[in-house]
C-alpha positions in Angstrom: -155.5 64.1 54.1 -156.7 66.0 51.0 -154.1 66.5 48.3 -154.2 69.4 45.9 -153.6 69.0 42.2 -149.9 69.7 42.3 -148.9 67.5 45.2 -148.3 64.5 43.0 -146.4 66.3 40.3 -143.2 67.2 42.1 -142.7 63.8 43.8 -143.3 62.0 40.5 -140.8 64.3 38.7 -138.2 64.0 41.4 -138.5 60.2 41.5 -138.2 60.0 37.7 -135.1 62.2 37.9 -133.5 60.0 40.6 -134.3 56.7 38.9 -133.6 58.0 35.4 -136.8 56.4 34.2 -138.1 58.1 31.1 -135.1 60.4 30.8 -133.3 60.6 27.5 -130.1 60.3 29.5 -129.2 61.1 33.1 -129.1 64.9 33.6 -130.6 65.7 30.3 -132.6 68.9 30.4 -133.9 71.6 28.0 -131.3 74.3 27.9 -132.6 77.8 28.9 -135.7 76.5 30.6 -136.8 76.2 34.2 -139.9 74.8 35.8 -141.0 77.2 38.6 -143.6 76.3 41.2 -145.2 79.1 43.1 -146.8 79.1 46.5 -150.6 79.1 46.8 -152.1 82.5 46.3 -149.4 83.9 44.0 -151.1 85.7 41.1 -150.2 85.6 37.4 -149.2 89.2 37.6 -146.7 88.4 40.4 -145.4 85.5 38.3 -144.9 87.9 35.3 -143.1 90.5 37.5 -140.7 87.9 38.8 -140.1 86.5 35.3 -139.2 90.0 34.2 -136.9 90.4 37.2 -134.8 87.4 36.1 -135.1 88.2 32.3 -137.3 85.3 31.5 -140.4 84.8 29.4 -143.3 83.0 31.0 -144.3 79.9 29.0 -147.1 77.4 29.7 -148.7 76.9 33.0 -149.6 73.4 34.2 -153.4 73.5 34.2 -154.9 73.8 37.7 -151.5 74.5 39.4 -149.2 77.4 40.1 -146.4 75.7 38.0 -144.9 77.7 35.1 -142.3 77.2 32.5 -139.7 80.1 32.4 -137.7 80.4 29.1 -134.4 82.3 29.0 -132.3 83.7 26.1 -129.4 81.4 27.1 -128.7 78.5 29.5 -126.3 80.6 31.4 -129.1 83.1 32.2 -131.3 80.2 33.4 -128.5 78.9 35.6 -128.0 82.3 37.1 -131.8 82.6 37.8 -132.0 79.4 39.8 -130.4 80.9 42.9 -132.3 84.1 42.6 -135.6 82.3 42.3 -134.9 79.9 45.2 -134.5 82.9 47.5 -137.9 84.4 46.6 -140.6 83.9 49.3 -143.2 83.3 46.6 -141.3 80.4 45.0 -142.0 76.9 46.2 -139.5 75.2 44.0 -137.4 75.6 40.8 -135.7 73.0 38.7 -134.5 72.3 35.2 -137.0 71.3 32.5 -136.0 67.6 32.4 -136.3 65.8 29.1 -138.6 62.8 29.3 -139.5 60.2 26.7 -142.6 58.0 26.8 -141.5 54.3 26.4 -143.2 52.3 23.7 -145.7 49.8 25.1 -144.5 46.2 25.0 
């Protein structure tokens, strides 16, 4: 089975969230930011239109993927956008931008 570039990203992020490994504290996230993964074939123009629909700014894109950072004016706007984005056919997943720290080598 051939894996595309983003197949590893979501499971790693989810496992890190579940285990708490590398998180500043359980449930810590960047207020007003969401990580949105789009289905294959969704264009940057479609991403921009959807961001505008939920009143977000499109931030960085994970290189080689269809994963983008959406930034909102407030955390309450980001919270409201989660349900809207999850209902869109073009959206694969949406989750908070979890805070991670890199542990110092021993």
